[in-house]
C-alpha positions in Angstrom: -22.1 2.6 -13.7 -18.6 1.7 -14.4 -16.6 -1.6 -13.5 -14.0 -0.9 -10.6 -10.5 -0.8 -11.6 -7.2 -2.0 -9.8 -4.5 0.3 -8.1 -1.2 -0.1 -8.6 -0.1 0.3 -5.2 -3.3 -2.7 -4.1 -1.9 -4.7 -6.4 1.3 -4.4 -5.3 1.1 -5.3 -2.0 -1.5 -8.1 -1.9 -0.4 -11.2 -0.5 3.2 -9.3 0.5 3.1 -7.6 3.7 5.8 -10.1 4.8 7.8 -7.8 3.2 7.0 -5.1 5.9 8.9 -4.7 9.3 6.5 -5.2 12.3 6.9 -1.4 12.6 5.2 -1.1 9.1 2.8 -3.6 9.5 1.0 -1.4 12.6 1.5 1.6 10.0 -0.4 -0.6 7.0 -3.1 -1.8 9.2 -3.9 1.6 10.7 -3.2 3.7 7.2 -5.9 1.3 5.0 -8.8 3.7 5.8 -11.2 0.9 7.0 -14.0 2.9 8.4 -14.1 5.8 5.9 -17.7 7.4 5.3 -17.2 7.9 1.4 -16.1 5.1 -0.2 -13.5 4.9 -3.2 -14.2 5.7 -7.1 -14.3 3.6 -9.5 -11.4 1.5 -7.6 -12.5 -2.0 -6.0 -12.8 -1.2 -2.2 -10.1 -4.0 -0.8 -7.9 -2.6 -3.3 -8.0 1.2 -2.3 -7.6 -0.2 1.4 -4.4 -1.9 0.5 -3.0 1.1 -1.6 -3.6 3.6 1.4 -2.0 1.3 3.7 0.8 1.1 1.6 0.9 4.6 0.9 0.9 5.5 4.9 4.4 2.9 5.0 5.6 4.7 2.3 4.5 8.2 4.0 5.8 7.1 7.5 9.6 5.9 6.1 10.0 9.3 4.3 8.9 11.1 7.9 11.7 9.2 9.4 14.1 10.0 6.8 14.6 6.0 5.7 14.4 7.0 2.3 16.4 3.9 1.6 13.8 1.7 2.9 11.4 3.3 0.9 13.6 2.5 -2.1 13.9 -1.1 -1.0 10.4 -1.5 -0.5 9.6 -0.1 -4.0 12.1 -2.4 -5.6 10.7 -5.3 -4.0 7.0 -4.5 -4.5 7.3 -3.2 -8.1 10.3 -5.1 -9.5 11.1 -8.0 -8.4 9.6 -11.2 -10.6 8.4 -8.4 -12.6 9.0 -9.6 -16.6 
């Protein structure tokens, strides 16, 4: 069996949920697939749940038509304090 790998979205959101609005935090929590019948393959389950939560937030904002918020979140999560 292979060692689990990390998921970039999961790593990006770890410890940074304070960047989300209250509404986005609710979407994030519901989107985490906490009660999935099938587990992720080759990915640490915790990172996978974080990643699915973040993906739900991006999808929600996109459906709402708030692409600007998605761009802001993406920059904050992936580019701030990166060298």
